[in-house]
N, C-alpha and C positions, 0 to 999 in steps of 0.2 A: 394292543390296539390294532384294529383292522384298517388297512389302507384301502380306500375306495378307488375304483378305477373311474376316471372322469370321461365325459363325452369327448369325442375326437376334436382336437384343436382347442380345448378349453384353456390350456395354458396361456393362450394369447390374452385372456382376460386378467390373468394374474401378473403379467409382466409390466414393469414401469415403462413409461414412454421411451426412455433411452434404450430399451432392449426390444422394442417392437419389431425391429428388422430381423431378429433372431428367430429361428424356427427350431423345434425339437424333432429329431428323427430317431426312430427306433433302430438300433444297430442290427436287429434281426431281419430288417427289410432292406432290399437293394435300394440304393439312392442314386438318382441321376439329377442333374441340373442344380446341384448344391455343392458347397464346399464346407469342410469342417471349420468350425470357428474355435480354434484352440485357446485354452487358457481361461475361458469364461464359465465353464461348467460349475466349478466350485463357487464362484461368485453368485451364479444363478441359484444354486442349491441353498446357499446361505440366505439369499433374499426370500426364497420360497419358505424357508424355515420360519421366518418372521410372520408369515401370513397366517391368519386364522381360518382361511378357506378350507373346507373339508377335503379338497382334492390336491392341495399344495404338497402334502407329504408324499403323494404318489410321484409327482414330478421330481421333487428333491431326492427321493430314494432312487429313482431311475437314473438321475444324473450322477449320483455318487457310485452306483454299482456298475455304471457303464452300459446299462440297458438303453439309455438315451444319450444322444450327443447334440450339442448346439450346432446348427448349420446356418449358413446364409445362402439364399438363392443366387445362382449365377445370373448375370445379366442375359437377357434373351438375345440370341443371335438374330441377325437380320434375316427376315423371311421374305423371300421374293413372292409377290402376289401373282395372280393369274393374269396374264397379258393377252389381249386380243392379237390376232395375227398382224404383225407389222407395228404394233403400238409401241413396243420397247424401242425399236429402231427410230421411229418418228419422233419420240420424245427425248431421245438422247442427244 
């Protein structure tokens, strides 16, 4: 059986509502702004095995082989805006 490669981000359509905050990252790519979500890869693979979607096997296989890992985005750090001269001083 050939495993089809899905469009980018397609896995989001396959995950249940309680796992929508999880993202899948390829371990062959550098990752910034995320943290590994340990212990859920096998649960996600088992969930995807139950799906009859043509791309589910691709993600389940990637999770099992370690080619993909579940990650969660880190909260965005505070980004200071662009201030007009003296504006920050006057509003503080």
